[in-house]
C-alpha positions, -999 to +999 in steps of 0.1 A: -483+158+234-459+136+253-454+105+231-451+082+261-483+095+277-500+093+243-489+057+238-501+048+274-535+066+268-539+048+234-532+015+251-558+022+278-583+033+251-576+001+230-583-020+261-615-001+269-628-004+233-621-042+233-637-047+267-668-030+255-669-051+223-660-023+199-635-025+171-603-006+177-600+020+149-577+050+144-608+072+142-621+060+176-586+065+191-583+100+177-617+109+191-609+095+225-575+113+225-592+146+216-619+142+242-593+135+269-580+170+263-613+188+267-624+195+303-661+200+295-688+184+275-683+191+238-708+190+208-704+170+176-698+203+157-671+214+181-654+180+180-655+179+142-638+213+141-611+202+165-604+170+145-604+188+111-567+181+106-571+144+114-592+138+082-624+128+101-656+139+084-688+149+102-705+116+096-676+095+109-674+116+141-711+114+146-713+076+141-684+071+165-698+094+191-730+074+191-712+040+193-689+052+221-719+066+241-740+034+236-710+014+248-709+035+280-674+049+271-688+085+267-714+104+287-740+121+265-756+152+279-784+175+266-784+209+282-817+222+270-805+237+238-812+206+217-775+199+212-760+167+225-726+171+241-702+143+249-675+138+275-654+111+290-663+101+325-625+104+333-602+130+318-566+139+326-563+141+363-601+141+369-627+115+375-660+131+366-687+105+372-721+121+375-716+158+381-735+191+375-728+215+346-731+253+345-745+267+313-737+303+309-766+324+298-743+350+283-716+332+263-732+298+261-702+279+275-707+248+294-685+242+325-682+211+346-688+217+383-675+196+412-698+167+421-704+181+455-716+215+441-751+202+444-763+182+474-795+162+478-814+162+511-840+138+526-855+111+504-839+126+473-807+110+484-822+076+474-828+089+439-806+082+409-796+115+394-784+113+358-780+151+350-780+183+370-778+215+350-774+250+365-780+281+344-763+314+353-732+334+344-697+319+343-669+337+361-655+355+330-690+368+320-697+379+356-665+399+355-674+413+321-645+396+302-661+370+280 
């Protein structure tokens, strides 16, 4: 990872944590750094595996995910499989905001879809949509390569 970019991201993360009233800790910074590299919602287990070399145990990762989600720094999504997944509303080069997810019925992967992949018509445009989940087959599975 580019040290200058990492330093800039850490500075932005430090500011965000402080703005939301959370203590700035190395564990939280490591979590936010890792989540910024993942282009999809990720589970606690997946994140713990990815952070294995950073010396963060499962309980520390879990507590920090909850704190960051409660502070509105992370978006928490449940896709019908009773597993909470977390993502940043903004990642490298992308501003997610509220957007739909595709859950592949074959491989189980979760993919972010563009916000305009689903449109609301009529009175539904006045509704607040927190989550939209589509189930189907991802491109690799549809081509038989997953």
